[in-house]
N, CA, C and O atoms as a Tripos MOL2 file, in Angstrom:
@<TRIPOS>MOLECULE
protein
  268   267    67     0     0
PROTEIN
NO_CHARGES

@<TRIPOS>ATOM
      1 N          83.4780  119.1980  114.7560 N.3       1 UNK1
      2 CA         83.1910  118.2740  113.6720 C.3       1 UNK1
      3 C          84.1710  117.1010  113.7620 C.2       1 UNK1
      4 O          85.3830  117.2990  113.8450 O.2       1 UNK1
      5 N          83.6450  115.9090  113.7450 N.am      2 UNK2
      6 CA         84.4430  114.6960  113.8350 C.3       2 UNK2
      7 C          84.9240  114.3110  112.4400 C.2       2 UNK2
      8 O          84.1840  114.4130  111.4620 O.2       2 UNK2
      9 N          86.1530  113.8740  112.3700 N.am      3 UNK3
     10 CA         86.7340  113.4300  111.1050 C.3       3 UNK3
     11 C          86.1750  112.0660  110.7320 C.2       3 UNK3
     12 O          86.1070  111.1680  111.5710 O.2       3 UNK3
     13 N          85.7750  111.9110  109.4700 N.am      4 UNK4
     14 CA         85.2170  110.6610  108.9490 C.3       4 UNK4
     15 C          85.8350  110.3840  107.5690 C.2       4 UNK4
     16 O          86.4100  111.2920  106.9690 O.2       4 UNK4
     17 N          85.7290  109.1490  107.0560 N.am      5 UNK5
     18 CA         86.2890  108.8550  105.7320 C.3       5 UNK5
     19 C          85.7190  109.7530  104.6340 C.2       5 UNK5
     20 O          86.4350  110.1150  103.7010 O.2       5 UNK5
     21 N          84.4470  110.1120  104.7360 N.am      6 UNK6
     22 CA         83.8100  110.9260  103.6970 C.3       6 UNK6
     23 C          84.0160  112.4240  103.8940 C.2       6 UNK6
     24 O          83.4890  113.2280  103.1260 O.2       6 UNK6
     25 N          84.7820  112.8030  104.9210 N.am      7 UNK7
     26 CA         85.0730  114.2070  105.1680 C.3       7 UNK7
     27 C          85.8840  114.7740  104.0080 C.2       7 UNK7
     28 O          86.8950  114.1980  103.6070 O.2       7 UNK7
     29 N          85.4360  115.9030  103.4760 N.am      8 UNK8
     30 CA         86.2040  116.5960  102.4360 C.3       8 UNK8
     31 C          87.3500  117.3260  103.1280 C.2       8 UNK8
     32 O          87.1270  118.1430  104.0220 O.2       8 UNK8
     33 N          88.5490  117.0320  102.7170 N.am      9 UNK9
     34 CA         89.7390  117.5600  103.3760 C.3       9 UNK9
     35 C          89.7310  119.0840  103.4100 C.2       9 UNK9
     36 O          90.0320  119.6830  104.4420 O.2       9 UNK9
     37 N          89.3910  119.7090  102.2970 N.am     10 UNK10
     38 CA         89.4280  121.1720  102.2530 C.3      10 UNK10
     39 C          88.4340  121.8000  103.2200 C.2      10 UNK10
     40 O          88.7050  122.8640  103.7760 O.2      10 UNK10
     41 N          87.3020  121.1680  103.4270 N.am     11 UNK11
     42 CA         86.3150  121.6890  104.3690 C.3      11 UNK11
     43 C          86.8010  121.5520  105.8010 C.2      11 UNK11
     44 O          86.6350  122.4620  106.6140 O.2      11 UNK11
     45 N          87.3950  120.4230  106.1020 N.am     12 UNK12
     46 CA         87.8400  120.1530  107.4660 C.3      12 UNK12
     47 C          89.0190  121.0350  107.8570 C.2      12 UNK12
     48 O          89.1020  121.4890  108.9980 O.2      12 UNK12
     49 N          89.9150  121.2780  106.9370 N.am     13 UNK13
     50 CA         91.1100  122.0730  107.2320 C.3      13 UNK13
     51 C          90.7590  123.5090  107.5810 C.2      13 UNK13
     52 O          91.4920  124.1620  108.3230 O.2      13 UNK13
     53 N          89.6630  124.0010  107.0620 N.am     14 UNK14
     54 CA         89.2450  125.3670  107.4010 C.3      14 UNK14
     55 C          89.0460  125.5140  108.9060 C.2      14 UNK14
     56 O          89.4090  126.5440  109.4760 O.2      14 UNK14
     57 N          88.4810  124.5100  109.5540 N.am     15 UNK15
     58 CA         88.2370  124.5660  110.9920 C.3      15 UNK15
     59 C          89.3580  123.9430  111.8110 C.2      15 UNK15
     60 O          89.5420  124.2850  112.9790 O.2      15 UNK15
     61 N          90.1070  123.0330  111.2030 N.am     16 UNK16
     62 CA         91.1700  122.3040  111.9070 C.3      16 UNK16
     63 C          92.4400  122.2690  111.0620 C.2      16 UNK16
     64 O          92.7840  121.2190  110.5200 O.2      16 UNK16
     65 N          93.1410  123.3910  110.9390 N.am     17 UNK17
     66 CA         94.3460  123.4240  110.1040 C.3      17 UNK17
     67 C          95.4380  122.4720  110.5920 C.2      17 UNK17
     68 O          96.3500  122.1370  109.8350 O.2      17 UNK17
     69 N          95.3540  122.0380  111.8420 N.am     18 UNK18
     70 CA         96.3400  121.0980  112.3720 C.3      18 UNK18
     71 C          96.2450  119.7270  111.7130 C.2      18 UNK18
     72 O          97.1410  118.9010  111.8810 O.2      18 UNK18
     73 N          95.1690  119.4740  110.9650 N.am     19 UNK19
     74 CA         95.0350  118.2000  110.2580 C.3      19 UNK19
     75 C          96.1470  118.0310  109.2280 C.2      19 UNK19
     76 O          96.6060  116.9120  109.0000 O.2      19 UNK19
     77 N          96.5840  119.1130  108.6060 N.am     20 UNK20
     78 CA         97.6350  119.0240  107.5820 C.3      20 UNK20
     79 C          98.8940  118.4000  108.1770 C.2      20 UNK20
     80 O          99.4360  117.4440  107.6240 O.2      20 UNK20
     81 N          99.3520  118.9340  109.2900 N.am     21 UNK21
     82 CA        100.5480  118.3970  109.9400 C.3      21 UNK21
     83 C         100.3520  116.9740  110.4310 C.2      21 UNK21
     84 O         101.2590  116.1480  110.3280 O.2      21 UNK21
     85 N          99.1760  116.6860  110.9620 N.am     22 UNK22
     86 CA         98.8720  115.3390  111.4410 C.3      22 UNK22
     87 C          98.9580  114.3400  110.2990 C.2      22 UNK22
     88 O          99.5500  113.2720  110.4550 O.2      22 UNK22
     89 N          98.3760  114.6730  109.1560 N.am     23 UNK23
     90 CA         98.4220  113.7690  108.0090 C.3      23 UNK23
     91 C          99.8470  113.5760  107.5070 C.2      23 UNK23
     92 O         100.2370  112.4630  107.1530 O.2      23 UNK23
     93 N         100.6140  114.6390  107.4760 N.am     24 UNK24
     94 CA        102.0120  114.5420  107.0450 C.3      24 UNK24
     95 C         102.7950  113.6340  107.9860 C.2      24 UNK24
     96 O         103.5810  112.8040  107.5300 O.2      24 UNK24
     97 N         102.5910  113.7830  109.2940 N.am     25 UNK25
     98 CA        103.2840  112.9410  110.2790 C.3      25 UNK25
     99 C         102.9390  111.4690  110.1150 C.2      25 UNK25
    100 O         103.7290  110.5970  110.4770 O.2      25 UNK25
    101 N         101.7640  111.1940  109.5700 N.am     26 UNK26
    102 CA        101.3160  109.8160  109.3940 C.3      26 UNK26
    103 C         101.4460  109.3410  107.9410 C.2      26 UNK26
    104 O         100.7810  108.3940  107.5200 O.2      26 UNK26
    105 N         102.3140  110.0190  107.1920 N.am     27 UNK27
    106 CA        102.6170  109.6420  105.8050 C.3      27 UNK27
    107 C         101.4070  109.6480  104.8800 C.2      27 UNK27
    108 O         101.2720  108.7930  104.0050 O.2      27 UNK27
    109 N         100.5310  110.6280  105.0900 N.am     28 UNK28
    110 CA         99.3690  110.7970  104.2290 C.3      28 UNK28
    111 C          99.2300  112.2920  103.9070 C.2      28 UNK28
    112 O          98.2380  112.9240  104.2690 O.2      28 UNK28
    113 N         100.2440  112.8460  103.2200 N.am     29 UNK29
    114 CA        100.2100  114.2870  102.9710 C.3      29 UNK29
    115 C          99.0630  114.6800  102.0470 C.2      29 UNK29
    116 O          98.7760  114.0030  101.0590 O.2      29 UNK29
    117 N          98.4200  115.7830  102.3900 N.am     30 UNK30
    118 CA         97.3460  116.3030  101.5430 C.3      30 UNK30
    119 C          97.8190  117.5170  100.7520 C.2      30 UNK30
    120 O          97.0560  118.1070   99.9860 O.2      30 UNK30
    121 N          99.0960  117.8890  100.9450 N.am     31 UNK31
    122 CA         99.7110  118.9680  100.1740 C.3      31 UNK31
    123 C         101.0690  118.4500   99.7130 C.2      31 UNK31
    124 O         101.9220  118.1100  100.5330 O.2      31 UNK31
    125 N         101.2650  118.3910   98.3960 N.am     32 UNK32
    126 CA        102.5220  117.9100   97.8410 C.3      32 UNK32
    127 C         103.0340  118.9540   96.8620 C.2      32 UNK32
    128 O         102.3200  119.3470   95.9390 O.2      32 UNK32
    129 N         104.2540  119.3980   97.0560 N.am     33 UNK33
    130 CA        104.8690  120.4160   96.1940 C.3      33 UNK33
    131 C         103.9720  121.6520   96.0710 C.2      33 UNK33
    132 O         103.8750  122.2590   95.0050 O.2      33 UNK33
    133 N         103.3240  122.0080   97.1690 N.am     34 UNK34
    134 CA        102.4830  123.1980   97.1780 C.3      34 UNK34
    135 C         101.1050  122.9980   96.5760 C.2      34 UNK34
    136 O         100.2800  123.9120   96.6030 O.2      34 UNK34
    137 N         100.8430  121.8170   96.0320 N.am     35 UNK35
    138 CA         99.5380  121.5320   95.4240 C.3      35 UNK35
    139 C          98.6840  120.7410   96.4150 C.2      35 UNK35
    140 O          99.0680  119.6450   96.8230 O.2      35 UNK35
    141 N          97.5310  121.2850   96.8040 N.am     36 UNK36
    142 CA         96.6750  120.5630   97.7460 C.3      36 UNK36
    143 C          95.8860  119.4520   97.0720 C.2      36 UNK36
    144 O          95.6130  119.4990   95.8730 O.2      36 UNK36
    145 N          95.5270  118.4520   97.8670 N.am     37 UNK37
    146 CA         94.6260  117.4030   97.4040 C.3      37 UNK37
    147 C          93.2430  117.7870   97.8770 C.2      37 UNK37
    148 O          93.0170  117.8850   99.0840 O.2      37 UNK37
    149 N          92.3200  118.0060   96.9810 N.am     38 UNK38
    150 CA         90.9540  118.3370   97.3540 C.3      38 UNK38
    151 C          90.0690  117.1470   97.0270 C.2      38 UNK38
    152 O          89.8960  116.7810   95.8650 O.2      38 UNK38
    153 N          89.5350  116.5730   98.0350 N.am     39 UNK39
    154 CA         88.6730  115.4100   97.9310 C.3      39 UNK39
    155 C          88.4320  114.8880   99.3250 C.2      39 UNK39
    156 O          88.7050  115.5740  100.3090 O.2      39 UNK39
    157 N          87.9210  113.6790   99.4130 N.am     40 UNK40
    158 CA         87.6510  113.1100  100.7280 C.3      40 UNK40
    159 C          88.8960  112.4450  101.3000 C.2      40 UNK40
    160 O          89.8420  112.1220  100.5810 O.2      40 UNK40
    161 N          88.8670  112.2540  102.5860 N.am     41 UNK41
    162 CA         89.9660  111.5630  103.2480 C.3      41 UNK41
    163 C          90.0930  110.1430  102.7120 C.2      41 UNK41
    164 O          91.2040  109.6470  102.5250 O.2      41 UNK41
    165 N          88.9640  109.4880  102.4650 N.am     42 UNK42
    166 CA         88.9850  108.1290  101.9190 C.3      42 UNK42
    167 C          89.6290  108.1000  100.5350 C.2      42 UNK42
    168 O          90.3770  107.1750  100.2190 O.2      42 UNK42
    169 N          89.3460  109.0990   99.7150 N.am     43 UNK43
    170 CA         89.9410  109.1570   98.3740 C.3      43 UNK43
    171 C          91.4530  109.3470   98.4540 C.2      43 UNK43
    172 O          92.2000  108.7330   97.6920 O.2      43 UNK43
    173 N          91.9030  110.1960   99.3750 N.am     44 UNK44
    174 CA         93.3380  110.4110   99.5520 C.3      44 UNK44
    175 C          94.0140  109.1230  100.0200 C.2      44 UNK44
    176 O          95.0650  108.7450   99.5010 O.2      44 UNK44
    177 N          93.4140  108.4560  100.9940 N.am     45 UNK45
    178 CA         93.9820  107.2090  101.5010 C.3      45 UNK45
    179 C          94.0290  106.1500  100.4050 C.2      45 UNK45
    180 O          95.0150  105.4230  100.2830 O.2      45 UNK45
    181 N          92.9790  106.0640   99.6190 N.am     46 UNK46
    182 CA         92.9360  105.0950   98.5210 C.3      46 UNK46
    183 C          94.0340  105.3850   97.4990 C.2      46 UNK46
    184 O          94.6880  104.4700   96.9990 O.2      46 UNK46
    185 N          94.2270  106.6580   97.1990 N.am     47 UNK47
    186 CA         95.2680  107.0650   96.2470 C.3      47 UNK47
    187 C          96.6520  106.6490   96.7400 C.2      47 UNK47
    188 O          97.5360  106.3520   95.9370 O.2      47 UNK47
    189 N          96.8380  106.6280   98.0510 N.am     48 UNK48
    190 CA         98.1330  106.2660   98.6410 C.3      48 UNK48
    191 C          98.2440  104.7770   98.9440 C.2      48 UNK48
    192 O          99.2560  104.3290   99.4820 O.2      48 UNK48
    193 N          97.1950  103.9930   98.5970 N.am     49 UNK49
    194 CA         97.2490  102.5510   98.7850 C.3      49 UNK49
    195 C          96.8990  102.0770  100.1900 C.2      49 UNK49
    196 O          97.2250  100.9500  100.5630 O.2      49 UNK49
    197 N          96.2490  102.9140  100.9590 N.am     50 UNK50
    198 CA         95.8710  102.5390  102.3140 C.3      50 UNK50
    199 C          94.6360  101.6510  102.2810 C.2      50 UNK50
    200 O          93.7610  101.8210  101.4320 O.2      50 UNK50
    201 N          94.5700  100.6930  103.2190 N.am     51 UNK51
    202 CA         93.3450   99.9040  103.3460 C.3      51 UNK51
    203 C          92.4210  100.5810  104.3650 C.2      51 UNK51
    204 O          92.8180  101.5280  105.0440 O.2      51 UNK51
    205 N          91.1980  100.0840  104.4590 N.am     52 UNK52
    206 CA         90.1970  100.7140  105.3230 C.3      52 UNK52
    207 C          90.5910  100.6740  106.7940 C.2      52 UNK52
    208 O          90.3340  101.6310  107.5250 O.2      52 UNK52
    209 N          91.2070   99.5890  107.2390 N.am     53 UNK53
    210 CA         91.6150   99.4860  108.6460 C.3      53 UNK53
    211 C          92.6450  100.5460  109.0110 C.2      53 UNK53
    212 O          92.5550  101.1670  110.0700 O.2      53 UNK53
    213 N          93.5990  100.7480  108.1530 N.am     54 UNK54
    214 CA         94.6390  101.7570  108.4160 C.3      54 UNK54
    215 C          94.0150  103.1500  108.4670 C.2      54 UNK54
    216 O          94.3560  103.9590  109.3290 O.2      54 UNK54
    217 N          93.1030  103.4230  107.5430 N.am     55 UNK55
    218 CA         92.4300  104.7230  107.5270 C.3      55 UNK55
    219 C          91.6140  104.9230  108.8010 C.2      55 UNK55
    220 O          91.6580  105.9970  109.4010 O.2      55 UNK55
    221 N          90.8760  103.9080  109.2150 N.am     56 UNK56
    222 CA         90.0430  104.0450  110.4070 C.3      56 UNK56
    223 C          90.8960  104.2300  111.6610 C.2      56 UNK56
    224 O          90.4850  104.9430  112.5770 O.2      56 UNK56
    225 N          92.0620  103.6120  111.7230 N.am     57 UNK57
    226 CA         92.9810  103.8260  112.8490 C.3      57 UNK57
    227 C          93.4540  105.2750  112.8860 C.2      57 UNK57
    228 O          93.4980  105.8910  113.9510 O.2      57 UNK57
    229 N          93.8060  105.8160  111.7290 N.am     58 UNK58
    230 CA         94.2460  107.2080  111.6490 C.3      58 UNK58
    231 C          93.1310  108.1450  112.0900 C.2      58 UNK58
    232 O          93.3720  109.0760  112.8600 O.2      58 UNK58
    233 N          91.9200  107.9110  111.6140 N.am     59 UNK59
    234 CA         90.7800  108.7460  111.9810 C.3      59 UNK59
    235 C          90.5360  108.6880  113.4860 C.2      59 UNK59
    236 O          90.2970  109.7160  114.1200 O.2      59 UNK59
    237 N          90.5960  107.5080  114.0450 N.am     60 UNK60
    238 CA         90.4050  107.3460  115.4800 C.3      60 UNK60
    239 C          91.4650  108.1280  116.2640 C.2      60 UNK60
    240 O          91.1430  108.8130  117.2360 O.2      60 UNK60
    241 N          92.7130  108.0240  115.8440 N.am     61 UNK61
    242 CA         93.8010  108.7510  116.5160 C.3      61 UNK61
    243 C          93.5830  110.2610  116.4460 C.2      61 UNK61
    244 O          93.7810  110.9600  117.4390 O.2      61 UNK61
    245 N          93.1780  110.7680  115.2820 N.am     62 UNK62
    246 CA         92.9780  112.2020  115.1520 C.3      62 UNK62
    247 C          91.7920  112.6560  115.9940 C.2      62 UNK62
    248 O          91.8740  113.6820  116.6700 O.2      62 UNK62
    249 N          90.7050  111.9190  115.9650 N.am     63 UNK63
    250 CA         89.5140  112.3190  116.7150 C.3      63 UNK63
    251 C          89.7520  112.3300  118.2110 C.2      63 UNK63
    252 O          89.0840  113.0670  118.9360 O.2      63 UNK63
    253 N          90.6990  111.5210  118.6930 N.am     64 UNK64
    254 CA         91.0420  111.5300  120.1150 C.3      64 UNK64
    255 C          91.7100  112.8450  120.5160 C.2      64 UNK64
    256 O          91.6890  113.2220  121.6880 O.2      64 UNK64
    257 N          92.2950  113.5370  119.5540 N.am     65 UNK65
    258 CA         92.9740  114.7980  119.8330 C.3      65 UNK65
    259 C          92.0120  115.9830  119.9100 C.2      65 UNK65
    260 O          92.3730  117.0510  120.4040 O.2      65 UNK65
    261 N          90.7900  115.7900  119.4200 N.am     66 UNK66
    262 CA         89.8170  116.8750  119.3960 C.3      66 UNK66
    263 C          89.3080  117.1800  120.8040 C.2      66 UNK66
    264 O          89.1490  116.2750  121.6230 O.2      66 UNK66
    265 N          89.0540  118.4620  121.0780 N.am     67 UNK67
    266 CA         88.5340  118.8200  122.4140 C.3      67 UNK67
    267 C          87.1150  118.3190  122.6130 C.2      67 UNK67
    268 O          86.5280  118.5310  123.6740 O.2      67 UNK67
@<TRIPOS>BOND
     1     1     2 1
     2     2     3 1
     3     3     4 2
     4     3     5 am
     5     5     6 1
     6     6     7 1
     7     7     8 2
     8     7     9 am
     9     9    10 1
    10    10    11 1
    11    11    12 2
    12    11    13 am
    13    13    14 1
    14    14    15 1
    15    15    16 2
    16    15    17 am
    17    17    18 1
    18    18    19 1
    19    19    20 2
    20    19    21 am
    21    21    22 1
    22    22    23 1
    23    23    24 2
    24    23    25 am
    25    25    26 1
    26    26    27 1
    27    27    28 2
    28    27    29 am
    29    29    30 1
    30    30    31 1
    31    31    32 2
    32    31    33 am
    33    33    34 1
    34    34    35 1
    35    35    36 2
    36    35    37 am
    37    37    38 1
    38    38    39 1
    39    39    40 2
    40    39    41 am
    41    41    42 1
    42    42    43 1
    43    43    44 2
    44    43    45 am
    45    45    46 1
    46    46    47 1
    47    47    48 2
    48    47    49 am
    49    49    50 1
    50    50    51 1
    51    51    52 2
    52    51    53 am
    53    53    54 1
    54    54    55 1
    55    55    56 2
    56    55    57 am
    57    57    58 1
    58    58    59 1
    59    59    60 2
    60    59    61 am
    61    61    62 1
    62    62    63 1
    63    63    64 2
    64    63    65 am
    65    65    66 1
    66    66    67 1
    67    67    68 2
    68    67    69 am
    69    69    70 1
    70    70    71 1
    71    71    72 2
    72    71    73 am
    73    73    74 1
    74    74    75 1
    75    75    76 2
    76    75    77 am
    77    77    78 1
    78    78    79 1
    79    79    80 2
    80    79    81 am
    81    81    82 1
    82    82    83 1
    83    83    84 2
    84    83    85 am
    85    85    86 1
    86    86    87 1
    87    87    88 2
    88    87    89 am
    89    89    90 1
    90    90    91 1
    91    91    92 2
    92    91    93 am
    93    93    94 1
    94    94    95 1
    95    95    96 2
    96    95    97 am
    97    97    98 1
    98    98    99 1
    99    99   100 2
   100    99   101 am
   101   101   102 1
   102   102   103 1
   103   103   104 2
   104   103   105 am
   105   105   106 1
   106   106   107 1
   107   107   108 2
   108   107   109 am
   109   109   110 1
   110   110   111 1
   111   111   112 2
   112   111   113 am
   113   113   114 1
   114   114   115 1
   115   115   116 2
   116   115   117 am
   117   117   118 1
   118   118   119 1
   119   119   120 2
   120   119   121 am
   121   121   122 1
   122   122   123 1
   123   123   124 2
   124   123   125 am
   125   125   126 1
   126   126   127 1
   127   127   128 2
   128   127   129 am
   129   129   130 1
   130   130   131 1
   131   131   132 2
   132   131   133 am
   133   133   134 1
   134   134   135 1
   135   135   136 2
   136   135   137 am
   137   137   138 1
   138   138   139 1
   139   139   140 2
   140   139   141 am
   141   141   142 1
   142   142   143 1
   143   143   144 2
   144   143   145 am
   145   145   146 1
   146   146   147 1
   147   147   148 2
   148   147   149 am
   149   149   150 1
   150   150   151 1
   151   151   152 2
   152   151   153 am
   153   153   154 1
   154   154   155 1
   155   155   156 2
   156   155   157 am
   157   157   158 1
   158   158   159 1
   159   159   160 2
   160   159   161 am
   161   161   162 1
   162   162   163 1
   163   163   164 2
   164   163   165 am
   165   165   166 1
   166   166   167 1
   167   167   168 2
   168   167   169 am
   169   169   170 1
   170   170   171 1
   171   171   172 2
   172   171   173 am
   173   173   174 1
   174   174   175 1
   175   175   176 2
   176   175   177 am
   177   177   178 1
   178   178   179 1
   179   179   180 2
   180   179   181 am
   181   181   182 1
   182   182   183 1
   183   183   184 2
   184   183   185 am
   185   185   186 1
   186   186   187 1
   187   187   188 2
   188   187   189 am
   189   189   190 1
   190   190   191 1
   191   191   192 2
   192   191   193 am
   193   193   194 1
   194   194   195 1
   195   195   196 2
   196   195   197 am
   197   197   198 1
   198   198   199 1
   199   199   200 2
   200   199   201 am
   201   201   202 1
   202   202   203 1
   203   203   204 2
   204   203   205 am
   205   205   206 1
   206   206   207 1
   207   207   208 2
   208   207   209 am
   209   209   210 1
   210   210   211 1
   211   211   212 2
   212   211   213 am
   213   213   214 1
   214   214   215 1
   215   215   216 2
   216   215   217 am
   217   217   218 1
   218   218   219 1
   219   219   220 2
   220   219   221 am
   221   221   222 1
   222   222   223 1
   223   223   224 2
   224   223   225 am
   225   225   226 1
   226   226   227 1
   227   227   228 2
   228   227   229 am
   229   229   230 1
   230   230   231 1
   231   231   232 2
   232   231   233 am
   233   233   234 1
   234   234   235 1
   235   235   236 2
   236   235   237 am
   237   237   238 1
   238   238   239 1
   239   239   240 2
   240   239   241 am
   241   241   242 1
   242   242   243 1
   243   243   244 2
   244   243   245 am
   245   245   246 1
   246   246   247 1
   247   247   248 2
   248   247   249 am
   249   249   250 1
   250   250   251 1
   251   251   252 2
   252   251   253 am
   253   253   254 1
   254   254   255 1
   255   255   256 2
   256   255   257 am
   257   257   258 1
   258   258   259 1
   259   259   260 2
   260   259   261 am
   261   261   262 1
   262   262   263 1
   263   263   264 2
   264   263   265 am
   265   265   266 1
   266   266   267 1
   267   267   268 2
@<TRIPOS>SUBSTRUCTURE
     1 UNK1         2 RESIDUE 1 A UNK
     2 UNK2         6 RESIDUE 1 A UNK
     3 UNK3        10 RESIDUE 1 A UNK
     4 UNK4        14 RESIDUE 1 A UNK
     5 UNK5        18 RESIDUE 1 A UNK
     6 UNK6        22 RESIDUE 1 A UNK
     7 UNK7        26 RESIDUE 1 A UNK
     8 UNK8        30 RESIDUE 1 A UNK
     9 UNK9        34 RESIDUE 1 A UNK
    10 UNK10       38 RESIDUE 1 A UNK
    11 UNK11       42 RESIDUE 1 A UNK
    12 UNK12       46 RESIDUE 1 A UNK
    13 UNK13       50 RESIDUE 1 A UNK
    14 UNK14       54 RESIDUE 1 A UNK
    15 UNK15       58 RESIDUE 1 A UNK
    16 UNK16       62 RESIDUE 1 A UNK
    17 UNK17       66 RESIDUE 1 A UNK
    18 UNK18       70 RESIDUE 1 A UNK
    19 UNK19       74 RESIDUE 1 A UNK
    20 UNK20       78 RESIDUE 1 A UNK
    21 UNK21       82 RESIDUE 1 A UNK
    22 UNK22       86 RESIDUE 1 A UNK
    23 UNK23       90 RESIDUE 1 A UNK
    24 UNK24       94 RESIDUE 1 A UNK
    25 UNK25       98 RESIDUE 1 A UNK
    26 UNK26      102 RESIDUE 1 A UNK
    27 UNK27      106 RESIDUE 1 A UNK
    28 UNK28      110 RESIDUE 1 A UNK
    29 UNK29      114 RESIDUE 1 A UNK
    30 UNK30      118 RESIDUE 1 A UNK
    31 UNK31      122 RESIDUE 1 A UNK
    32 UNK32      126 RESIDUE 1 A UNK
    33 UNK33      130 RESIDUE 1 A UNK
    34 UNK34      134 RESIDUE 1 A UNK
    35 UNK35      138 RESIDUE 1 A UNK
    36 UNK36      142 RESIDUE 1 A UNK
    37 UNK37      146 RESIDUE 1 A UNK
    38 UNK38      150 RESIDUE 1 A UNK
    39 UNK39      154 RESIDUE 1 A UNK
    40 UNK40      158 RESIDUE 1 A UNK
    41 UNK41      162 RESIDUE 1 A UNK
    42 UNK42      166 RESIDUE 1 A UNK
    43 UNK43      170 RESIDUE 1 A UNK
    44 UNK44      174 RESIDUE 1 A UNK
    45 UNK45      178 RESIDUE 1 A UNK
    46 UNK46      182 RESIDUE 1 A UNK
    47 UNK47      186 RESIDUE 1 A UNK
    48 UNK48      190 RESIDUE 1 A UNK
    49 UNK49      194 RESIDUE 1 A UNK
    50 UNK50      198 RESIDUE 1 A UNK
    51 UNK51      202 RESIDUE 1 A UNK
    52 UNK52      206 RESIDUE 1 A UNK
    53 UNK53      210 RESIDUE 1 A UNK
    54 UNK54      214 RESIDUE 1 A UNK
    55 UNK55      218 RESIDUE 1 A UNK
    56 UNK56      222 RESIDUE 1 A UNK
    57 UNK57      226 RESIDUE 1 A UNK
    58 UNK58      230 RESIDUE 1 A UNK
    59 UNK59      234 RESIDUE 1 A UNK
    60 UNK60      238 RESIDUE 1 A UNK
    61 UNK61      242 RESIDUE 1 A UNK
    62 UNK62      246 RESIDUE 1 A UNK
    63 UNK63      250 RESIDUE 1 A UNK
    64 UNK64      254 RESIDUE 1 A UNK
    65 UNK65      258 RESIDUE 1 A UNK
    66 UNK66      262 RESIDUE 1 A UNK
    67 UNK67      266 RESIDUE 1 A UNK
């Protein structure tokens, strides 16, 4: 499954738990103080003040890591 802006984080992490660490490394944590963020990747990025270009760059980088 390819990561997209509308991807629900909780659904994607079930198959790709490495996404959590990847997001943390890129300053977009989906778990803060033990509380997960459940929603889409776009919603998380918006909450953190990211613009669409930055989000699409992150998605592209992550998808390149997929087998």
